[in-house]
NUMI-959694 format. One record per residue (C-alpha): residue in one letter; z, y, x. Coordinates in steps of 0.25 Angstrom, whole numbers, plus 2048, in hexadecimal, padded with zeros to 3 digits. Layout:
N
+------+-----+-----+-----+
! rest !  pz !  py !  px !
+------+-----+-----+-----+
!    A !   Z !   Y !   X !
...
+------+-----+-----+-----+
***
This chain:
475
+------+-----+-----+-----+
! rest !  pz !  py !  px !
+------+-----+-----+-----+
!    M ! 800 ! 800 ! 800 !
!    D ! 7FC ! 80E ! 805 !
!    T ! 809 ! 816 ! 805 !
!    R ! 80E ! 821 ! 80D !
!    T ! 81B ! 829 ! 80E !
!    I ! 81C ! 838 ! 810 !
!    T ! 828 ! 83D ! 818 !
!    I ! 82E ! 84B ! 817 !
!    E ! 836 ! 84E ! 823 !
!    P ! 83E ! 856 ! 824 !
!    V ! 841 ! 85C ! 816 !
!    T ! 841 ! 86B ! 819 !
!    R ! 849 ! 876 ! 814 !
!    I ! 856 ! 86E ! 812 !
!    E ! 863 ! 86C ! 819 !
!    G ! 863 ! 85F ! 821 !
!    H ! 858 ! 855 ! 823 !
!    A ! 851 ! 84C ! 81A !
!    R ! 843 ! 846 ! 818 !
!    I ! 83B ! 841 ! 80C !
!    T ! 832 ! 835 ! 80B !
!    I ! 827 ! 834 ! 800 !
!    D ! 821 ! 826 ! 7FE !
!    L ! 813 ! 826 ! 7F8 !
!    D ! 80A ! 81B ! 7F2 !
!    E ! 7FC ! 818 ! 7F4 !
!    A ! 7F8 ! 823 ! 7EB !
!    G ! 800 ! 82D ! 7F2 !
!    E ! 80B ! 82E ! 7E7 !
!    V ! 81A ! 82F ! 7EA !
!    T ! 821 ! 822 ! 7E8 !
!    Q ! 82F ! 825 ! 7ED !
!    T ! 836 ! 830 ! 7F5 !
!    F ! 842 ! 831 ! 7FE !
!    L ! 84A ! 83D ! 803 !
!    H ! 850 ! 837 ! 810 !
!    V ! 85D ! 83E ! 816 !
!    D ! 85E ! 839 ! 824 !
!    E ! 869 ! 841 ! 829 !
!    F ! 877 ! 83B ! 82B !
!    R ! 884 ! 842 ! 82B !
!    G ! 891 ! 839 ! 82E !
!    L ! 89B ! 844 ! 82A !
!    E ! 8A2 ! 83B ! 820 !
!    K ! 8A5 ! 831 ! 82B !
!    F ! 8A8 ! 83A ! 837 !
!    S ! 8B2 ! 842 ! 82E !
!    E ! 8BB ! 836 ! 82D !
!    K ! 8C8 ! 837 ! 835 !
!    R ! 8C7 ! 846 ! 835 !
!    P ! 8D2 ! 84E ! 82E !
!    Y ! 8CE ! 852 ! 820 !
!    F ! 8D1 ! 860 ! 822 !
!    E ! 8C6 ! 861 ! 82C !
!    M ! 8BB ! 85E ! 822 !
!    P ! 8B8 ! 86C ! 81D !
!    Q ! 8B3 ! 86F ! 82B !
!    I ! 8AD ! 862 ! 82E !
!    T ! 8A5 ! 85F ! 822 !
!    Q ! 89E ! 86D ! 822 !
!    R ! 898 ! 869 ! 82F !
!    I ! 88F ! 860 ! 826 !
!    C ! 886 ! 86C ! 824 !
!    G ! 883 ! 87A ! 828 !
!    I ! 87D ! 87E ! 81B !
!    C ! 888 ! 87A ! 811 !
!    P ! 895 ! 879 ! 81A !
!    V ! 89D ! 881 ! 810 !
!    S ! 89B ! 876 ! 805 !
!    H ! 8A0 ! 86B ! 80E !
!    H ! 8AB ! 874 ! 813 !
!    L ! 8B0 ! 877 ! 805 !
!    A ! 8AE ! 869 ! 7FF !
!    A ! 8B6 ! 864 ! 80B !
!    A ! 8C1 ! 86E ! 809 !
!    K ! 8C2 ! 86A ! 7FA !
!    A ! 8C4 ! 85B ! 7FF !
!    C ! 8CF ! 85F ! 808 !
!    D ! 8D6 ! 867 ! 7FE !
!    A ! 8D6 ! 85A ! 7F5 !
!    I ! 8DC ! 852 ! 801 !
!    L ! 8E6 ! 85C ! 804 !
!    G ! 8EA ! 85D ! 7F5 !
!    V ! 8EA ! 86C ! 7F4 !
!    E ! 8E2 ! 877 ! 7EC !
!    P ! 8DE ! 883 ! 7F4 !
!    P ! 8E2 ! 890 ! 7EF !
!    R ! 8D9 ! 898 ! 7E6 !
!    P ! 8D4 ! 8A2 ! 7F1 !
!    A ! 8D0 ! 896 ! 7FA !
!    H ! 8C7 ! 891 ! 7EE !
!    L ! 8C1 ! 89E ! 7ED !
!    L ! 8BE ! 89F ! 7FC !
!    R ! 8B8 ! 891 ! 7FD !
!    E ! 8AF ! 894 ! 7F1 !
!    L ! 8AB ! 8A1 ! 7F7 !
!    M ! 8A6 ! 89A ! 803 !
!    H ! 8A0 ! 88F ! 7FA !
!    M ! 898 ! 89A ! 7F3 !
!    A ! 893 ! 8A0 ! 800 !
!    Q ! 88E ! 892 ! 804 !
!    F ! 886 ! 892 ! 7F7 !
!    V ! 880 ! 89F ! 7FA !
!    Q ! 87C ! 89C ! 808 !
!    S ! 877 ! 88E ! 804 !
!    H ! 870 ! 891 ! 7F7 !
!    G ! 86A ! 89E ! 7FD !
!    M ! 864 ! 896 ! 809 !
!    H ! 85E ! 88B ! 801 !
!    F ! 857 ! 894 ! 7F7 !
!    F ! 851 ! 89E ! 802 !
!    Y ! 850 ! 895 ! 80E !
!    L ! 84D ! 887 ! 809 !
!    A ! 848 ! 887 ! 7FA !
!    G ! 842 ! 895 ! 7F9 !
!    P ! 836 ! 893 ! 802 !
!    D ! 830 ! 888 ! 7F8 !
!    L ! 832 ! 892 ! 7ED !
!    L ! 82E ! 89F ! 7F3 !
!    F ! 822 ! 899 ! 7FA !
!    G ! 81E ! 88D ! 7F2 !
!    F ! 81F ! 87E ! 7F5 !
!    D ! 811 ! 87E ! 7FB !
!    A ! 813 ! 88A ! 805 !
!    D ! 811 ! 888 ! 813 !
!    P ! 81D ! 882 ! 81A !
!    A ! 81D ! 88C ! 825 !
!    V ! 820 ! 897 ! 81A !
!    R ! 828 ! 88E ! 810 !
!    N ! 835 ! 891 ! 817 !
!    V ! 840 ! 89B ! 819 !
!    F ! 838 ! 8A2 ! 824 !
!    G ! 82D ! 8A3 ! 819 !
!    I ! 837 ! 8AA ! 810 !
!    I ! 83B ! 8B3 ! 81C !
!    E ! 82C ! 8B8 ! 81E !
!    A ! 828 ! 8B9 ! 80F !
!    R ! 835 ! 8BE ! 809 !
!    P ! 83D ! 8C4 ! 815 !
!    D ! 846 ! 8CC ! 80A !
!    L ! 849 ! 8BF ! 803 !
!    A ! 84C ! 8B8 ! 810 !
!    R ! 856 ! 8C3 ! 815 !
!    K ! 85D ! 8C1 ! 807 !
!    A ! 85E ! 8B2 ! 809 !
!    I ! 864 ! 8B3 ! 817 !
!    G ! 86E ! 8BE ! 812 !
!    L ! 872 ! 8B5 ! 806 !
!    R ! 875 ! 8A9 ! 810 !
!    R ! 87C ! 8B2 ! 819 !
!    F ! 885 ! 8B7 ! 80E !
!    G ! 889 ! 8A9 ! 80B !
!    Q ! 88C ! 8A6 ! 819 !
!    Q ! 893 ! 8B2 ! 81C !
!    I ! 89D ! 8AF ! 811 !
!    I ! 89F ! 8A1 ! 817 !
!    E ! 8A1 ! 8A8 ! 824 !
!    C ! 8AC ! 8B2 ! 81F !
!    L ! 8B4 ! 8A7 ! 819 !
!    G ! 8B2 ! 89C ! 823 !
!    G ! 8AF ! 8A2 ! 830 !
!    K ! 8A1 ! 89C ! 831 !
!    R ! 894 ! 89C ! 829 !
!    V ! 892 ! 88D ! 82C !
!    H ! 89E ! 883 ! 82C !
!    P ! 8A9 ! 88D ! 828 !
!    N ! 8B8 ! 88B ! 828 !
!    L ! 8BE ! 88F ! 81B !
!    A ! 8C2 ! 884 ! 812 !
!    V ! 8CE ! 87B ! 817 !
!    P ! 8D7 ! 871 ! 80F !
!    G ! 8DF ! 879 ! 805 !
!    G ! 8D6 ! 886 ! 805 !
!    V ! 8D0 ! 88F ! 80F !
!    N ! 8D4 ! 894 ! 81D !
!    T ! 8CF ! 8A3 ! 81C !
!    A ! 8D0 ! 8AE ! 811 !
!    L ! 8C5 ! 8B7 ! 80D !
!    R ! 8C6 ! 8C5 ! 814 !
!    R ! 8C4 ! 8D1 ! 80B !
!    E ! 8B9 ! 8D7 ! 814 !
!    D ! 8B1 ! 8CA ! 813 !
!    L ! 8B3 ! 8CA ! 804 !
!    A ! 8AD ! 8D8 ! 804 !
!    R ! 8A2 ! 8D5 ! 80D !
!    I ! 89E ! 8C9 ! 805 !
!    G ! 89F ! 8D1 ! 7F8 !
!    A ! 896 ! 8DC ! 7FD !
!    E ! 88A ! 8D3 ! 7FF !
!    L ! 88C ! 8CB ! 7F2 !
!    E ! 883 ! 8D3 ! 7E9 !
!    G ! 877 ! 8D3 ! 7F3 !
!    Q ! 878 ! 8C4 ! 7F4 !
!    L ! 879 ! 8C2 ! 7E5 !
!    A ! 86B ! 8CA ! 7E5 !
!    V ! 865 ! 8C0 ! 7EE !
!    A ! 869 ! 8B4 ! 7E6 !
!    E ! 863 ! 8BB ! 7D9 !
!    E ! 856 ! 8BE ! 7E1 !
!    A ! 856 ! 8AF ! 7E5 !
!    L ! 858 ! 8AB ! 7D6 !
!    A ! 84D ! 8B5 ! 7D2 !
!    I ! 843 ! 8AF ! 7DC !
!    L ! 846 ! 8A1 ! 7D8 !
!    D ! 846 ! 8A4 ! 7C9 !
!    G ! 837 ! 8A9 ! 7CB !
!    W ! 833 ! 89D ! 7D2 !
!    L ! 839 ! 894 ! 7C8 !
!    K ! 832 ! 89B ! 7BD !
!    E ! 825 ! 89A ! 7C4 !
!    N ! 827 ! 88B ! 7C7 !
!    R ! 82D ! 886 ! 7BA !
!    K ! 825 ! 879 ! 7BA !
!    V ! 828 ! 876 ! 7C9 !
!    T ! 837 ! 879 ! 7C6 !
!    A ! 837 ! 870 ! 7BA !
!    E ! 830 ! 864 ! 7C1 !
!    F ! 834 ! 865 ! 7D0 !
!    A ! 83E ! 85A ! 7D3 !
!    S ! 843 ! 85A ! 7C5 !
!    F ! 84B ! 84E ! 7C0 !
!    P ! 857 ! 84B ! 7B8 !
!    S ! 864 ! 848 ! 7BF !
!    N ! 873 ! 849 ! 7BE !
!    Y ! 87A ! 855 ! 7C4 !
!    L ! 888 ! 857 ! 7CB !
!    A ! 88F ! 864 ! 7CE !
!    L ! 89D ! 86B ! 7CE !
!    V ! 8A1 ! 873 ! 7C1 !
!    D ! 8AE ! 879 ! 7BC !
!    S ! 8B5 ! 875 ! 7AF !
!    R ! 8AC ! 87E ! 7A7 !
!    G ! 89F ! 877 ! 7AD !
!    Q ! 89D ! 884 ! 7B6 !
!    L ! 896 ! 883 ! 7C3 !
!    Q ! 8A0 ! 881 ! 7CF !
!    L ! 89C ! 880 ! 7DE !
!    Y ! 8AA ! 87F ! 7E4 !
!    D ! 8B3 ! 878 ! 7DA !
!    G ! 8B2 ! 870 ! 7CD !
!    S ! 8AF ! 862 ! 7C8 !
!    L ! 8A3 ! 85A ! 7CA !
!    R ! 89A ! 859 ! 7BE !
!    L ! 88F ! 84F ! 7BC !
!    T ! 884 ! 851 ! 7B2 !
!    D ! 878 ! 848 ! 7AE !
!    H ! 869 ! 84C ! 7AD !
!    G ! 86B ! 851 ! 79F !
!    G ! 877 ! 85A ! 7A3 !
!    K ! 882 ! 851 ! 79D !
!    S ! 88F ! 851 ! 7A5 !
!    L ! 890 ! 843 ! 7AB !
!    K ! 89E ! 845 ! 7B2 !
!    S ! 8A7 ! 84F ! 7B7 !
!    F ! 8B1 ! 84C ! 7C2 !
!    G ! 8BA ! 851 ! 7CD !
!    A ! 8B5 ! 851 ! 7DC !
!    E ! 8BF ! 846 ! 7DF !
!    D ! 8B9 ! 83D ! 7D6 !
!    Y ! 8AB ! 83E ! 7DB !
!    L ! 8AA ! 82F ! 7E0 !
!    D ! 8AD ! 82A ! 7D2 !
!    H ! 8A0 ! 830 ! 7CD !
!    I ! 897 ! 831 ! 7D9 !
!    A ! 891 ! 826 ! 7E2 !
!    E ! 887 ! 826 ! 7ED !
!    H ! 87A ! 81E ! 7EE !
!    V ! 874 ! 81B ! 7FB !
!    E ! 865 ! 819 ! 7FF !
!    P ! 860 ! 814 ! 80C !
!    W ! 856 ! 81F ! 80F !
!    S ! 860 ! 82B ! 80F !
!    F ! 86E ! 82E ! 815 !
!    L ! 870 ! 836 ! 809 !
!    K ! 878 ! 82F ! 7FE !
!    F ! 875 ! 830 ! 7EF !
!    P ! 881 ! 834 ! 7E6 !
!    Y ! 881 ! 830 ! 7D7 !
!    Y ! 88A ! 830 ! 7CB !
!    R ! 890 ! 822 ! 7CB !
!    P ! 890 ! 81F ! 7BC !
!    L ! 881 ! 822 ! 7BB !
!    E ! 87E ! 81A ! 7C8 !
!    W ! 873 ! 81C ! 7D2 !
!    P ! 869 ! 822 ! 7D0 !
!    E ! 86C ! 827 ! 7C2 !
!    G ! 879 ! 82D ! 7C6 !
!    S ! 872 ! 836 ! 7D0 !
!    Y ! 874 ! 845 ! 7CF !
!    R ! 871 ! 853 ! 7D4 !
!    V ! 87A ! 85D ! 7DA !
!    G ! 879 ! 86C ! 7DF !
!    P ! 874 ! 878 ! 7D9 !
!    L ! 86B ! 872 ! 7CE !
!    A ! 876 ! 868 ! 7CA !
!    R ! 880 ! 873 ! 7CA !
!    M ! 878 ! 87B ! 7C0 !
!    N ! 876 ! 86E ! 7B7 !
!    V ! 885 ! 86A ! 7B7 !
!    A ! 88B ! 878 ! 7B6 !
!    A ! 88D ! 87E ! 7A8 !
!    S ! 88D ! 88D ! 7AE !
!    I ! 88F ! 895 ! 7BA !
!    G ! 89B ! 89E ! 7BC !
!    T ! 894 ! 8AB ! 7C1 !
!    P ! 88B ! 8B4 ! 7B9 !
!    G ! 87E ! 8B5 ! 7C1 !
!    A ! 87E ! 8A6 ! 7C4 !
!    Q ! 881 ! 8A3 ! 7B5 !
!    A ! 875 ! 8AB ! 7B1 !
!    E ! 86C ! 8A3 ! 7BB !
!    F ! 872 ! 896 ! 7B6 !
!    E ! 86E ! 899 ! 7A8 !
!    K ! 860 ! 89C ! 7AD !
!    F ! 860 ! 88F ! 7B4 !
!    K ! 864 ! 887 ! 7A8 !
!    Q ! 858 ! 88E ! 7A0 !
!    R ! 84E ! 88B ! 7AB !
!    A ! 851 ! 87C ! 7AC !
!    D ! 848 ! 874 ! 7A3 !
!    S ! 853 ! 86A ! 7A1 !
!    R ! 862 ! 869 ! 7A0 !
!    P ! 866 ! 867 ! 7AB !
!    A ! 85B ! 86D ! 7B5 !
!    E ! 854 ! 862 ! 7BC !
!    G ! 84A ! 869 ! 7C5 !
!    S ! 84E ! 869 ! 7D4 !
!    L ! 848 ! 876 ! 7D6 !
!    L ! 852 ! 87C ! 7CD !
!    Y ! 85C ! 879 ! 7D8 !
!    H ! 857 ! 886 ! 7DE !
!    H ! 85A ! 88E ! 7D2 !
!    A ! 868 ! 887 ! 7D1 !
!    R ! 86B ! 88A ! 7DF !
!    L ! 868 ! 899 ! 7DE !
!    I ! 871 ! 89A ! 7D1 !
!    E ! 87C ! 894 ! 7DA !
!    L ! 879 ! 89E ! 7E5 !
!    L ! 87B ! 8A9 ! 7DB !
!    Y ! 888 ! 8A3 ! 7D6 !
!    A ! 88D ! 8A2 ! 7E4 !
!    L ! 88B ! 8B0 ! 7E6 !
!    E ! 891 ! 8B4 ! 7D9 !
!    R ! 89D ! 8AB ! 7DC !
!    I ! 89F ! 8B1 ! 7E9 !
!    G ! 8A0 ! 8BF ! 7E2 !
!    A ! 8AB ! 8B9 ! 7D8 !
!    L ! 8B3 ! 8B3 ! 7E4 !
!    L ! 8B3 ! 8C0 ! 7EC !
!    A ! 8B8 ! 8C7 ! 7DF !
!    D ! 8C4 ! 8BD ! 7DD !
!    P ! 8D1 ! 8C3 ! 7E1 !
!    D ! 8D5 ! 8B6 ! 7E8 !
!    I ! 8CA ! 8B5 ! 7F2 !
!    L ! 8D1 ! 8BE ! 7FC !
!    S ! 8DE ! 8B6 ! 7FB !
!    T ! 8E5 ! 8AF ! 807 !
!    D ! 8EA ! 8A4 ! 7FF !
!    I ! 8E0 ! 89B ! 804 !
!    R ! 8E6 ! 88D ! 807 !
!    R ! 8F0 ! 883 ! 803 !
!    Y ! 8F6 ! 87A ! 80D !
!    R ! 8FB ! 86B ! 80D !
!    E ! 8FD ! 864 ! 81A !
!    V ! 8FC ! 856 ! 815 !
!    P ! 8F0 ! 851 ! 80C !
!    R ! 8F4 ! 84D ! 7FE !
!    N ! 8E7 ! 844 ! 7FB !
!    R ! 8E0 ! 83A ! 803 !
!    R ! 8D2 ! 83E ! 7FD !
!    G ! 8CC ! 84C ! 7FA !
!    V ! 8BE ! 84F ! 7F3 !
!    G ! 8B8 ! 85D ! 7F4 !
!    V ! 8AB ! 861 ! 7EC !
!    V ! 8A3 ! 86E ! 7EC !
!    E ! 896 ! 871 ! 7E7 !
!    A ! 88E ! 874 ! 7F4 !
!    P ! 881 ! 87C ! 7F3 !
!    R ! 879 ! 86F ! 7F2 !
!    G ! 883 ! 868 ! 7E8 !
!    T ! 890 ! 860 ! 7E7 !
!    L ! 897 ! 85D ! 7F4 !
!    I ! 8A2 ! 853 ! 7F4 !
!    H ! 8AC ! 851 ! 800 !
!    D ! 8B5 ! 845 ! 7FF !
!    Y ! 8C0 ! 842 ! 809 !
!    H ! 8CA ! 837 ! 80B !
!    I ! 8D5 ! 838 ! 815 !
!    D ! 8E0 ! 82F ! 81B !
!    K ! 8EF ! 832 ! 81C !
!    N ! 8ED ! 83B ! 828 !
!    G ! 8E3 ! 844 ! 822 !
!    L ! 8D7 ! 83E ! 829 !
!    L ! 8CA ! 83B ! 822 !
!    E ! 8C8 ! 82C ! 81E !
!    R ! 8BB ! 82E ! 816 !
!    V ! 8B2 ! 839 ! 812 !
!    N ! 8A7 ! 83A ! 808 !
!    L ! 89D ! 846 ! 806 !
!    I ! 893 ! 847 ! 7FB !
!    V ! 88A ! 853 ! 7FE !
!    A ! 882 ! 85A ! 7F4 !
!    T ! 874 ! 856 ! 7FA !
!    G ! 879 ! 847 ! 7F9 !
!    H ! 87C ! 849 ! 7EA !
!    N ! 86D ! 84E ! 7E9 !
!    N ! 867 ! 843 ! 7F1 !
!    W ! 861 ! 83B ! 7E5 !
!    A ! 85C ! 849 ! 7DF !
!    M ! 855 ! 84D ! 7EC !
!    N ! 84E ! 83F ! 7EC !
!    R ! 84B ! 840 ! 7DE !
!    A ! 845 ! 84E ! 7E0 !
!    V ! 83D ! 84A ! 7EC !
!    E ! 837 ! 83E ! 7E4 !
!    S ! 834 ! 847 ! 7D8 !
!    V ! 82D ! 852 ! 7E0 !
!    A ! 825 ! 848 ! 7E9 !
!    K ! 820 ! 840 ! 7DD !
!    A ! 81B ! 84D ! 7D7 !
!    C ! 815 ! 853 ! 7E3 !
!    V ! 810 ! 848 ! 7ED !
!    H ! 803 ! 842 ! 7E8 !
!    G ! 7F8 ! 83B ! 7EF !
!    R ! 7F5 ! 83B ! 7FE !
!    K ! 7F5 ! 84A ! 800 !
!    V ! 803 ! 850 ! 800 !
!    T ! 805 ! 85F ! 803 !
!    E ! 810 ! 865 ! 80B !
!    G ! 814 ! 86D ! 7FE !
!    D ! 815 ! 860 ! 7F7 !
!    L ! 81F ! 85B ! 801 !
!    N ! 826 ! 868 ! 801 !
!    R ! 829 ! 866 ! 7F2 !
!    V ! 82F ! 859 ! 7F5 !
!    E ! 838 ! 860 ! 800 !
!    A ! 83B ! 86B ! 7F6 !
!    A ! 841 ! 861 ! 7EC !
!    V ! 84B ! 85E ! 7F7 !
!    R ! 84D ! 86D ! 7FA !
!    C ! 851 ! 86F ! 7EB !
!    Y ! 85E ! 868 ! 7EE !
!    D ! 861 ! 870 ! 7FB !
!    P ! 866 ! 863 ! 802 !
!    C ! 86F ! 863 ! 80E !
!    F ! 86C ! 856 ! 814 !
!    S ! 875 ! 859 ! 820 !
!    C ! 881 ! 859 ! 816 !
!    S ! 87E ! 84D ! 80E !
!    T ! 87C ! 841 ! 816 !
!    H ! 885 ! 835 ! 819 !
!    A ! 881 ! 826 ! 818 !
!    I ! 887 ! 818 ! 815 !
!    G ! 887 ! 80E ! 820 !
!    K ! 880 ! 810 ! 82E !
!    M ! 877 ! 81B ! 832 !
!    P ! 869 ! 816 ! 836 !
!    L ! 86A ! 81B ! 844 !
!    V ! 85E ! 819 ! 84D !
!    V ! 85D ! 81B ! 85C !
!    E ! 850 ! 81A ! 863 !
!    L ! 84F ! 81A ! 872 !
!    K ! 843 ! 81F ! 879 !
!    N ! 83D ! 820 ! 887 !
!    P ! 83A ! 82D ! 88D !
!    D ! 82B ! 82B ! 889 !
!    G ! 82F ! 829 ! 87B !
!    T ! 82E ! 81A ! 87A !
!    S ! 839 ! 813 ! 872 !
!    I ! 843 ! 80A ! 87A !
!    G ! 84A ! 806 ! 86D !
!    C ! 850 ! 809 ! 860 !
!    F ! 85E ! 807 ! 85B !
!    R ! 862 ! 807 ! 84C !
!    R ! 86F ! 806 ! 845 !
+------+-----+-----+-----+
***
């Protein structure tokens, strides 16, 4: 049988490394596709025997894009082990840093990674279809995008000492209060950054109106959805309960972070280091679900800031179905969250407790042998689960990262777009870029997400100086 495989390697404009393989039949039609995640991170294993209180600093080294998310999820897990509730001002400061993380991450994804496809088109010259093309074509917009990311990172720096891998959250609270001069400096810039977010929403709104058919059909498929909400069903990014809804919007289950293993299991495939989480009662693969901005819009009943709520209502009107299914709508959902994060920063700065120095509760001996911390990272639900021994040393660590939750969805999106775009023997670069763009909708961070069961297939090949092989060793 005359068949062939198309390999896209690397997948571009994402965090981390991945490749896509597309198998074609004799007629050049797609038979199957795979999104391969070949990275391996053994953080769960090498964290063992470390003191639990080191984890807010250790785990954020997983990633330079979303270290704050790991920093805070780890701190919440350590709070649970210690058995203390941080003071309210500490919650406010943690959330302030969290919102800054959303600003810099969501802003970067729209303008740097996804934006080139939307501004120049999927079929544009790859030499232009990138952030440098945006800088050349729209220097004013590029400067605003850079300023938005700088704004988020400077908030992180003023709270945690560094823009990347900050030092703020500790078991029981935070280690630094917010200075009045930093509050004033952040507040002085906020209005301008809100205008940038609104401009981005206007750009995307125009694109979505002009591309209704593409938006409705591109990587659109039914799924379940998982996200944090509060007791009223309102969007929450730092705290709340986990809610899982089905493809019709019906609530399947609500549960606390500590109970996640009663409801979530992980499936393993041999062609990827990235696992496939699913909802246990529905089994694999029917129990697969999506997380992240689209899921949060589908799970939440409302959003607690005025501008974001107005955009949320527009989002609900735009969706052809309830819940929204098109993967391109992740971009709209992401910008709604960008606006929410900026508005929430304003609300936090106005809170009288934000300058309080009552920022930490102490306990010398851990009260619990297990702690689970969950936050909504920019890419979706992030779970940190730690077990300690009697000396406070880690015995077992489990992380389920947002990109892992979305593994099934990304594979489904790749298959959907490949079968729609790849036909016959002549395949264009634009067709393959559309397949990559299906992955970019989810803004994956593969650096964060990979861990494996069993042995890593390590291969060592020895060669002579002339390049000839001496031998190959595999384990």
